[in-house]
N, C-alpha and C positions, 0 to 999 in steps of 0.2 A: 430240513435237508433230507432228501430221499435217500434210501438205501436200496441197493439192487444186487446184493451178493448172490442171489439165485438167478440172475439174468445172464444169458449166454449169447454171444454174437460171433459172427465170422471174422469181422475186422474191427479195428479201432474206429475207422470212419463210420461203420454201422452204429457204433456206440454214440458217436457224435450226432448222427442223423436221428436216432431213436430218442436219445435223452436230452440233447442240446444242453449239456451240463454246464452250469455256471459254477459248479463246485468240483473239487478234484475227484478223480476216479482212478482207482487201482484196477488195471487190466491184467488179470491173472492168466497164465498160460499153463494149464495142467500138463499138456503134452511135453512141454519143455522141462518141467519139473520131473516128470517120469523118466525122460531121456537122461537127465543129469544123474538121477538116483541110480539108474541101471548101469550107467558108466562106472560109478564108484563101486557098486556092488560087484561088478564083473572084474574091474581092474585092480582094486586094492587087495593086497595079500593078507586079508584079515577081516576084522569086524568093523562095520561102518556105523558111527554114531552121528546123527544129525544134531548140530548145535541149535537148540530151540530159540535161543536169544536172537538169532539172526532174522527170523521171521516166524512168529508163532501163530499166524492166522490158521484157523481150522481147515480151510481149503488147501492151504500149502501142506499142512501136516497130513491130511488125508491123501493127497496126491503122492507124497513120499512114502507113506505107509502102503498104499496100493501098489507102488513100484517094488516094495520089498524091504523098506527100512523098518527095522524092528527095535533098534537101539537108539536112545536119545540122550544127548548131553544136556543136562539141566543144571541150572545155577541157583535156583530158588525153590522154596516150597510151592509157590504158585505154578511154576513150570512143571514141577513133579506132578502136582495134582492134575494139571491139564493133560499130560500124557497118560497117566494112570486111568483117568476117567474117560478119555477118548478111546483108548485101545487096551483091551484086556490082554492081548498077547504081545505087548511091548514092554521093554525095560527102560526105566529112568535111572540115570547115573548122576549122583550128586557130585559134580565136578568142580564146584567152586572151592578154592583153597581156604576160604574163611566163611564159617557158618555159625549161626547162633546155636546155643545148646537146645533151645526149644525147637528150632528147625530140624536139628539132627534127630531129636526124639520123635517128632511128628513124622519125619520122613521114614524112619524105621518102623514105628508102631502102627502108623495109619496106612502108609503106602508101601511098606515092605522093601524099602530101598536097601541094597546090600553092596553098592560100589561107592567108594568115597575117595577124595583126594586131600592130601595135606602137604604143606611145605614148611612146617614148623613143629617143634616138639609140643608147644602149648596147644596147637590145634589138635594134635594127636591125643593129648590128654583129655580134651573135650569129648572126643569120640569114645575114649575109654571110660570116662566118667558117666556118660549118658547112654551107652549102647551096649547091649549084650553081644559079644563078639562071636557067638556061635553061628552055626548054619553056613560056614564057609564064606563069610563076608570078606570083601576085597578092600584094601587100602593102598592107593598108589601115592608115591612120593613124587611131587612135581619138582623138576630140575629147572634151574635158570640156564638160559641159552644166550649165546652171543648175538649181537645185532647183525642182520644181513639186509637191512634196509626196508623192513616191513613198514607199511604206512602207520600201523599201530603196534608199538613195541610192548608186548605184554610182560616180558621179563623185567621191565622197569618196576613192575608192581608185585609180581608173583615169581616164585621159584627159589629153591634152595641151592646154594653153592655146592659143588661136588663133595667137599669134605663134610659139610653139614648133612647132605643127603645120605651119605654112607651111614652115619650114626642114626639118622632118622629111619632109614630102611631097616636097620637092625632092631630098632625099637618097635617098628610095625610088626615085624615077624615075632618078636618076643611077646607082643600083646595078643597074639593069636589070630591076626588077620592073614589072609593070603596077600603077600606083598607084591607090589608092582612099581614101575617107574613110569613117569609121564613128563612130557615137555610140550611147549607151544612156541613156535617160531615167530608168532605175531600175525596179525590180520593183514591180508593182501600182501604177501611176500612174493616177490618176482624172481627169487633166486633159488633154484632147486637144491643148491649146495647147502642151504640152511638145514635141510633135513639130515644130510650126511653129518654135518657138524653136531647136530643134536644127538644123533645116534653114536657119535664118537664119545660124547660125554657119558651116555648110557653105558657104553663098553668100559670106559674107565671106572665108573662107579661100581659096576658089577665085578670087575677084576679085583677090586680092593675090598668090597663089602663081604664077599663070601656068603651071599644070600641068593637063593634061587627064586627068581621072580615068576609069578604066575601070569602077570599081565604087563604089557608094554604099550603105552599110548603115545603115538607120535603127534597127537593134537591136530589142530587145524592150520590155517594159514594159506591153504590152496587158493590161488587168486582167480578173480573174474576179469573179464575183458572190459576195459574202459577206454574212452578217448585219451590219447596221449600215453597210454601204458603199453610197453612192449611185453606183452604177457606170454610167457612160454606155454606150450600145450601142457595139459594136465599129465600126459604120459611122461613128460620129463620129470615131474615130481614123484610119480609112482616109481619110475626107474631109479631115481636117487634113493628112495626109501628102500627098495629091494636091494640095492647095492650096499647101503649102510647096514642092513640087517645081517648080511653075510658075515660081518666081523664081530657079531655079538653072540657069545655063548649063552644059550638059554635052554631051559627044559623043553622037551618036545611038545608038551601041551600048553606052552606059553601062548596066551591069546594076544595077538597084535591088533591094535585098534587105531582108528583115526577119527577126527571130529570135524568134518567139513561143514561149513555153514554157507559162507559167501559163494563159493564155487558151485554149490548145489542149487541155490535159489536165485542168484542175481538175475539171470535171464528169464526167470519164471514169472516176472511181473514188470509192467511199465506203468508210468503215471501220466494220466491225461489231465492237463491243466488248461485254463483259459486266460487269455489276455484281457485284462479289465481296463487297461489304459496304456497308451503309448505316448512318450514324450521324447521325440527325436530318436536317439538310439537307445532309449531306456524303455523296458517293458515291465509292467506291473502285473503279476499273475497271482493266482489264488492258492499257491502253496510255496513253501520256502524253507529256510534253514532251521526254523523251529519245528518243522514238521517232517515231510518226507525227504527233504534235500539237505539234511544236516551234514552228511559226509562231504558235500561240496566244500564246506569250510573245515570241518574237523580232520578230513583226510585229503583235502584238495582234489577230490575225485570229480572228473568231468564226465557227465552222463551223455551218451549220444542223444540227440534231439532232432525232431522234425516238426514242421507245421502241419496241422490237419485241418481241412475244411470240409464242409458238407458236400461240395462238388469237386470233381477232379478237373483241374484246368491248369493253364500256364501260371507260373509264379515268377516273381522277380528274382534277380540274382541274389546270392547270399551276401549278407554283411554281418559283422559282429554286433551283438546287442548285450547290454548290461541288463540282467534280469533280477528284479526285486520281488520279494515275497509279499504276503498280504498284511503283515503286522505293521504297527506304527514305529517299530524299532528300525533305525537307519542301518543297523548291522545285518538286517534281513535281506541279504543280497548274495547271489552266487559269486563264488570267488573268481571264477573264470567267465569270460564273455562266451556267448553262445551264437554260433552262426545260423542264421535263419533268413528266410526270404525277405528282401528289401521292402516288400509291400505288406508285410504282416501288420495287423492292427487290432483294435478292440473287437472282441467277439471271436477272433480266431483261436484255435486250440494249439497247444504244444504238447507233444508226447515225448517224455523222457524215458529212454530205455535203460535196461540193466538196473532196475530200481528195486528188485526183489529182496535185496540184502540191506538190513539196517535202515529201513525206511519207515514202514508202518510201526515197527517195533520201537522206534525212537521218537515218535511224534509227541508233542505237548498240546495243551489246549490254550496256550498263550494268546492273549488278546481275543479269545473267543473263536479262533479259527482251528479247525481240525478236520482232516480228511477221514471219511468213514464209509465211503461207497466203494463196493467191489463188484466187478463183473468178471466173466471169463471170456476169452476170445480164442479163436482157432489160428489167427494170423501168426506168422513166424515172429520171433522176438526181434525188437529193434536193437541192432548190434552196432558197435563202433565201425567206422569206415577205415580204410587203410591209413596207416600212419604216413 
């Protein structure tokens, strides 16, 4: 299967005409990535960390770095190594609340990581046992937040209750770290009030802990636009954060941080697939839920889609199709039907937009299928239509 990560085209149709791909192709849009990064850097009242897990492809990271992103939310030693080895002037923050002792030791000794997150006394003990706390290292206590309808609720797995966080914050300070607080409202949250609620918990913990925090991380959760989602503008989330910060008493040099992932990169890539068979209103394509389209099932996300052909001409009326992936598993089917031209058939291509988040980073090699071809295009992102 060919790779074309260094190929550049004006449009997705140009990709089709030049490559005639029978394999999936990621169509990266560096200009869209740059625009998203600059928005966050200009609008957010603090430090912007990109969540590497969302899309770790080097072209994506380079575009964000070129736009000015210098801080990266990393969750594993592999992600830390990727950032440290790609960018000499970038910082990697070990933001996973659960880390092995060997990963802590290597992150510190090999890659000079000095920002950590914990949500439990036992995790803090691992840091204390395996790490020299000198050089102004930072340890943030992650708080549990209430649900505001995010597609992926992260507080189901991580975060300390307020009373436990108070004790933990005091322990962090006593251990010699610069203390901080962090929370995460969940991935793809459509309600800006979630940030206000998280900051209210921060205010409560600080009022009772009597600890001056050096860092405050409001996490991620900023949403991207998908079909069927009434997505508020990102300005609404920034305004909610700014309003919530007003009620928090903190030292003047306290660093406020955020960890956008999805909202930074979703529109920075689309996926070009090919129809390999049509059976009535069922289409069989060369990518699916075990690969780039897993969030169709896990999160019920509906990606905007369009048919692409080598020539521009009239197409039939739209009709709903059930779309199956390439594996032999009958579960390999998109959760929602996709509206496509009635005359679509074998050999036609389908472009799925807003695929830059949790697509290539989530792929498996199940059944021998795996997307691995990347190109870049100038064409504007494929976005959802009006609701």
